[in-house]
DRENMARVEX-202287 format. One record per residue (C-alpha): residue in one letter; x, y, z. Coordinates in steps of 0.2 Angstrom, whole numbers, padded with zeros to 4 digits, always signed. Each point is the difference from the previous one (the first is absolute). Last residue first. Layout:
BEGIN
aXYZ...
***
This chain:
BEGIN
q+1277-0136+0130n-0012-0003-0014g+0011-0010-0010k+0001-0013+0015e-0017-0001+0003k-0004-0003-0021a+0015-0014+0001g-0009-0008+0015t-0017+0000-0007v+0008-0008-0017f+0009-0013+0010t-0015-0004+0012h-0012-0001-0015l+0013-0011-0010f+0002-0011+0016v-0019-0002+0002l-0002-0003-0018a+0012-0014+0001v-0011-0007+0015g-0016+0001-0010i+0008-0008-0015s+0006-0015+0011l-0018-0002+0008a-0008+0001-0018s+0012-0014-0006d-0003-0011+0015a-0019+0003-0003i+0003-0004-0019n+0009-0017+0005f+0017-0008+0004i+0012-0013-0004p+0018+0002+0008f+0013+0006-0013d+0011-0014-0008y+0015+0012-0003t+0005-0003-0019f+0001+0019-0003i-0017+0002+0009y-0009-0016-0003t-0019+0002+0003h-0015-0009+0005i-0017+0008+0003f-0012-0013+0007d-0003+0002+0018v-0015-0006+0009v+0000+0003+0018e-0006-0014+0013k-0013-0003+0012r-0013+0002-0016v-0012+0012+0008l+0009+0009+0013r+0017-0001-0007d-0006+0004-0017i-0011+0014+0006f+0015+0008+0010n+0011-0002-0016g-0011+0013-0009i-0003+0010+0015a+0018+0003+0003g+0003+0004-0020g-0015+0011-0001l+0005+0011+0016m+0019+0001-0006f-0007+0007-0017g-0011+0012+0008l+0013+0006+0012a+0012+0004-0015i-0014+0009-0008g-0001+0010+0015f+0018+0005+0002l+0000+0005-0019r-0016+0011+0005e+0008+0009+0015e-0008+0016-0005r-0017-0004+0006p+0006-0003+0018l-0001-0018+0005r-0010-0003+0016q-0013-0013-0007i+0014-0008-0009y+0011-0002+0016i-0015-0007+0008v-0004-0013-0013l+0018-0005+0000g+0001-0003+0018i-0016-0010+0000v+0007-0011-0014v+0017-0002+0009i-0008-0005+0016i-0011-0012-0010t+0014-0007-0009i+0012-0002+0015l-0015-0010+0009y-0005-0012-0014f+0019-0003-0005l+0003-0005+0019w-0014-0010+0001f+0003-0008-0016q+0018-0006+0005g+0000-0015-0013q+0017+0004-0007l+0010+0013+0009i+0010+0005-0015g-0005-0007-0018w+0011+0013-0010a-0012+0013+0006a-0013-0006+0012g-0006-0017+0004r-0013-0014-0008n+0008+0004-0017r-0009-0008-0014h+0007-0002-0018s-0007-0001-0019t+0014+0007-0011i-0003+0013-0013y+0016+0003-0007l+0012+0015-0004v+0019+0001-0003n+0009-0016-0007p-0013-0002-0014i-0012+0016+0000i-0018-0006+0004t+0002-0019+0004i-0014-0008+0009s+0003-0010+0015e-0008-0014+0010g+0006-0002+0018i-0017+0001+0008k-0013-0006-0015m-0007+0015-0010n-0016+0006-0007t-0010+0002+0015v+0013+0006+0013v+0009+0010-0013l-0015+0010-0007w-0007+0003+0018k+0017+0008+0005t+0000+0011-0015f-0018+0005+0005q+0005+0002+0018d+0014+0012-0004i-0008+0009-0013a-0015+0003+0012i+0011+0005+0015v+0011+0012-0009v-0016+0008-0008l-0008+0002+0018a+0017+0007+0007i+0001+0012-0014l-0019+0005+0003y+0005+0002+0018y+0013+0014-0005f-0013+0010-0010m-0012+0002+0014
***
């Protein structure tokens, strides 16, 4: 199914980019892409977003397994006309599995995308995190569009 292909592409890109960082950079090493805006910085995270819940692997394993099962069930039951929602779920599935692989194999998540947004030093993240964020944004967009259509039909 198309949504699983999206998840597989996200996982492949995520794992490949993390492999590049792990094999070619020392932790803390940084490469400037756009000065004062974008860097590739080798970083590791043993927690969740922004480093919360450091070392709580059992919790991450449990939550990720539940989320992945829920996403797969939802994708299986998704009506054909819910394409945007399915794409969102595909991104979320790929992102969840990408970081799960890191936690399972490395016992830490490899982060490397380092941005400054209007001088704010945003926490370093990775492709899986980006896919999760894109998926959530698409869910909000889908909800907004669906709500507007339903309101227009009343």
